[in-house]
C-alpha positions in Angstrom: -3.3 -20.5 70.4 -1.7 -19.6 67.1 -2.7 -22.1 64.2 -3.9 -22.8 61.0 -7.8 -22.7 60.6 -8.0 -23.6 57.0 -6.6 -23.5 53.5 -6.5 -20.0 52.0 -5.4 -20.6 48.5 -4.0 -23.1 45.7 -1.5 -21.4 43.5 -0.2 -22.8 40.3 2.7 -21.8 38.3 1.8 -21.4 34.4 3.6 -21.0 31.3 0.6 -18.9 30.1 -1.7 -17.6 33.1 -4.2 -16.1 30.7 -4.7 -19.4 28.5 -4.9 -21.7 31.5 -7.3 -19.5 33.3 -9.7 -19.6 30.2 -9.1 -23.5 30.1 -10.4 -23.7 33.8 -13.2 -21.3 33.1 -14.4 -23.1 29.7 -13.9 -26.7 30.6 -14.5 -27.0 34.3 -16.8 -24.0 35.1 -14.3 -22.5 37.6 -15.2 -18.9 37.5 -11.9 -17.5 36.9 -11.2 -13.6 36.5 -9.4 -12.6 33.5 -6.3 -12.1 35.8 -6.5 -16.0 36.7 -8.0 -15.9 40.2 -11.1 -17.0 42.0 -12.4 -17.0 45.5 -14.8 -19.5 46.6 -17.0 -18.8 49.7 -18.2 -22.1 51.3 -20.9 -20.3 52.8 -22.4 -19.3 49.3 -22.8 -23.1 48.3 -22.6 -25.0 51.6 -26.0 -26.7 52.7 -26.9 -28.7 55.9 -26.5 -31.9 53.7 -23.4 -30.6 51.8 -21.5 -28.4 54.4 -18.3 -27.9 52.2 -14.9 -29.0 53.2 -11.4 -28.5 51.9 -8.7 -31.3 52.6 -5.2 -31.1 53.0 -3.1 -34.4 52.7 0.4 -35.4 52.4 1.6 -38.2 50.1 4.8 -40.3 50.0 7.3 -38.8 47.4 7.0 -41.9 45.2 3.3 -41.8 45.1 1.6 -42.2 41.3 -1.5 -40.7 42.9 -0.6 -37.1 42.3 0.7 -37.4 38.7 3.8 -37.6 36.9 7.0 -37.3 39.5 7.7 -33.5 38.4 4.1 -32.6 39.7 4.4 -31.3 43.3 0.8 -30.7 43.7 -2.6 -31.7 42.5 -5.8 -29.8 42.6 -9.0 -31.6 44.0 -12.1 -29.9 42.5 -15.6 -30.7 44.0 -18.0 -31.3 41.2 -21.7 -31.7 41.2 -22.3 -34.3 38.6 -19.1 -36.3 37.9 -20.3 -38.7 35.2 -21.7 -35.8 33.0 -18.5 -33.6 33.7 -16.4 -36.2 32.4 -18.4 -36.8 29.1 -18.3 -33.0 28.5 -14.3 -32.8 29.1 -14.0 -35.7 26.7 -16.2 -34.1 24.1 -14.2 -31.1 24.3 -10.9 -33.2 23.7 -9.7 -32.8 27.5 -7.4 -35.5 28.5 -9.6 -37.5 30.8 -8.0 -40.6 32.7 -9.9 -43.9 32.2 -10.2 -44.8 36.0 -12.8 -43.7 38.3 -13.1 -44.5 41.9 -16.1 -44.8 44.1 -15.3 -44.6 48.1 -17.1 -43.7 51.3 -16.0 -40.2 50.3 -17.7 -40.2 47.0 -16.8 -40.4 43.3 -13.5 -39.6 42.0 -12.3 -39.0 38.3 -9.2 -37.3 36.7 -8.3 -35.3 33.8 -5.1 -33.3 32.8 -4.8 -29.5 32.3 -3.0 -28.1 29.1 0.0 -27.8 31.0 0.2 -31.5 32.2 -1.2 -30.9 35.7 -3.4 -33.9 36.8 -6.7 -32.6 38.5 -8.9 -34.7 40.6 -12.6 -34.3 40.3 -14.6 -35.1 43.1 -18.2 -35.8 43.5 -18.9 -36.0 47.4 -20.9 -38.6 49.0 -24.2 -37.4 50.7 -23.5 -35.5 53.7 -20.2 -34.3 52.7 
């Protein structure tokens, strides 16, 4: 059967790709190349306790969850220590939203990149 087997990438428009790549590299530790790309290989980081997953979810047009109405997509980045990362981001002057959320899926927090994109930071619950 012809079907989708996973998410192959997330692509963002940017007014200054090199600057935005450096921001993601310097503030979130995303190992972006100078050209602004990175490929994560789940097998490199997966363990039996944390197999690694990528989720695709659809939201209503009027949702506030994704950010400002003009933002059509939101990155959800898996992190290993949400509390420490949020402190680090605040210390670097990154806009960090004050709310966090704890759920069965883990802990969530949000920040905003220099181009105004809301980013969800997710520390998965055990076994996710």
